[in-house]
C-alpha positions in Angstrom: -17.8 -3.1 2.4 -16.4 0.2 2.8 -13.8 1.4 5.2 -12.4 4.5 6.7 -8.4 3.8 8.4 -8.0 6.3 11.1 -5.9 9.6 10.3 -1.4 9.7 10.7 0.1 8.8 14.0 3.1 10.7 13.1 6.4 9.0 14.1 5.1 5.6 14.8 8.2 3.6 13.7 7.7 0.9 9.8 7.9 -2.6 11.4 9.2 -5.7 8.8 8.8 -8.8 8.3 9.7 -11.2 5.4 7.2 -13.0 3.3 6.5 -14.4 0.1 6.8 -12.3 -3.1 4.8 -12.6 -6.7 8.5 -13.5 -8.0 9.0 -16.2 -5.9 11.6 -14.9 -4.2 10.9 -14.2 -0.1 11.1 -10.2 0.6 11.8 -7.7 4.0 9.1 -5.0 3.7 11.4 -3.0 5.1 14.4 -3.7 2.8 12.4 -2.0 0.0 12.5 1.4 1.0 14.6 4.0 -1.0 17.2 6.7 0.8 14.6 8.8 0.9 11.8 6.2 2.5 9.3 3.9 1.5 4.9 3.4 0.3 4.0 0.6 2.5 0.5 -0.3 0.1 -2.0 -3.0 1.7 -4.2 -3.8 -1.1 -5.7 -7.2 -2.8 -6.8 -8.2 -6.2 -10.6 -8.1 -5.8 -11.4 -4.9 -4.2 -13.3 -2.3 -6.7 -11.9 0.3 -4.5 -8.2 -1.4 -5.6 -8.8 -1.7 -9.3 -10.0 1.2 -9.7 -6.8 3.0 -8.5 -4.8 0.3 -9.3 -3.0 1.5 -12.6 -2.1 4.7 -10.5 -0.7 3.3 -8.0 2.1 1.1 -10.3 2.9 4.7 -12.1 3.4 6.4 -8.7 5.1 4.0 -7.4 7.0 4.2 -10.7 7.1 8.0 -10.7 8.2 7.9 -6.7 11.2 6.3 -7.8 13.8 8.7 -8.9 12.9 10.7 -5.7 14.5 7.8 -3.5 10.9 6.3 -2.0 10.7 2.6 -2.0 7.4 1.0 -2.3 5.6 -2.4 -1.8 2.4 -3.6 -1.4 0.9 -6.3 0.5 -1.7 -8.6 0.1 -3.2 -9.3 3.8 -6.8 -10.4 2.9 -7.6 -14.7 4.1 -7.3 -16.2 0.5 -9.3 -19.6 1.5 -12.3 -17.1 2.2 -11.8 -14.7 -0.9 -10.4 -16.8 -3.4 -9.6 -14.3 -6.2 -6.9 -12.8 -3.3 -4.8 -15.8 -3.7 -1.2 -16.3 -4.0 -1.8 -17.6 -7.2 -3.8 -14.9 -8.8 -1.9 -12.3 -6.8 0.8 -13.2 -8.9 -1.3 -13.2 -12.3 -2.6 -9.6 -11.4 0.6 -8.3 -10.6 1.6 -9.7 -14.3 -0.9 -8.6 -15.7 -0.6 -4.7 -14.6 3.1 -4.9 -14.6 4.2 -4.5 -11.1 7.6 -2.9 -10.9 7.8 -3.6 -7.3 7.2 -6.3 -4.5 3.7 -8.1 -4.4 3.8 -10.2 -0.9 1.6 -12.4 0.9 1.0 -11.8 4.7 -1.1 -15.1 4.8 -1.0 -15.1 8.9 -2.2 -11.1 8.7 0.4 -10.6 11.2 1.8 -7.4 9.4 -1.5 -6.3 8.5 -2.2 -6.3 12.5 0.8 -4.8 13.5 0.6 -1.8 11.0 -3.5 -1.6 12.2 -4.5 -2.0 7.7 -8.1 -0.7 7.9 -8.9 -1.1 4.1 -7.1 -1.6 1.0 -6.3 0.2 -0.4 -4.1 1.2 3.0 -1.1 3.5 2.3 1.6 4.2 4.7 4.4 6.7 3.9 7.8 6.4 6.1 10.2 8.4 5.5 13.8 8.0 5.6 14.5 6.8 9.2 11.1 4.7 8.2 9.0 7.2 10.5 5.2 7.2 9.5 4.8 10.7 7.5 1.5 10.0 5.1 -1.8 7.4 6.2 -4.1 9.0 3.6 -5.4 8.1 0.3 -3.9 8.0 -3.8 -6.4 10.0 -5.3 -9.8 11.6 -5.1 -10.7 8.2 -6.9 -13.2 5.4 -5.1 -14.8 2.9 -7.0 -14.5 4.3 -10.6 -11.4 6.3 -11.5 -11.1 9.5 -11.7 -10.3 12.5 -13.9 -6.8 12.2 -15.2 -6.0 15.7 -13.8 -7.2 15.3 -10.4 -4.4 15.6 -7.2 -2.3 12.9 -6.7 -2.4 13.1 -2.8 0.0 10.2 -2.4 2.6 11.2 -4.9 2.7 15.0 -3.0 3.3 14.0 0.1 5.7 11.0 -0.4 7.7 13.6 -3.2 7.1 16.2 0.1 8.7 13.8 2.7 11.6 12.6 0.6 12.1 16.2 -0.1 11.8 17.4 3.8 11.8 13.8 6.3 8.2 15.5 6.7 4.7 15.0 5.9 1.9 17.2 5.2 0.1 17.5 8.4 -3.5 17.9 6.2 -4.5 14.4 4.7 -7.9 12.6 3.4 -7.6 9.1 4.6 -8.3 6.5 2.3 -11.6 4.5 1.5 -11.9 0.5 0.5 -12.8 -2.6 1.2 -12.5 -3.4 4.8 -9.6 -5.8 4.9 -10.7 -9.6 5.2 -9.7 -11.1 9.2 -9.6 -15.0 8.9 -12.2 -15.9 11.7 -9.8 -18.1 14.0 -7.1 -14.8 14.1 
C-alpha cells in the first residue's frame, strides 16, 4: 500500500542511533554526516518504489559526497514478517547495487519512530547543523523508473543546502510503500 510522508518540519534536529551495518560494523547515523550535511534515507530491499530508483539513490549519494553531504540508508521494516528485508538480504542488496554508503538495520524500529518515517523511500535532508531542511522525493519516479532527464529533486535540494544551509521551501513529498511496523511495537 502506498504511503506519503508529511511535509518538511524545517529546523527539526536530527536524531542519532548506533546501528549494525551491512559491512559488519556498527555505525552512528549522525557519524555519516559530511561537513555540509546529511541525508538519512529510509529504504528496504523489497519495495517496488525503492527498487525502481535504487540506482539513482546510489548515484545521488555519490554525487553529493564531493559537495560535503553524507548519506546513510536505514531499513526499519519488520524482517520477520517480510523476510526479503532480513539483514542477510540487506547485505546482498547493498553488494549487488554497489552502495557507497552505510546501510543500517533498525531492527527495533526506534529510529524510524523517532524520525516519523512513513514510507520507503523516505528522505530526510539535514544541513551542517543537522537541522532538517528537506523531506521530499528523490525525483518524479514512482514504481517505475522515470526518464533519465527528469529533475533530481533530492540532489538539487541537498546541493542548495550545501551552498546556503537552507532547503527549498517548495518540496514534493516522497511516495512509497508504508514502513512495515512490528505488531508489538
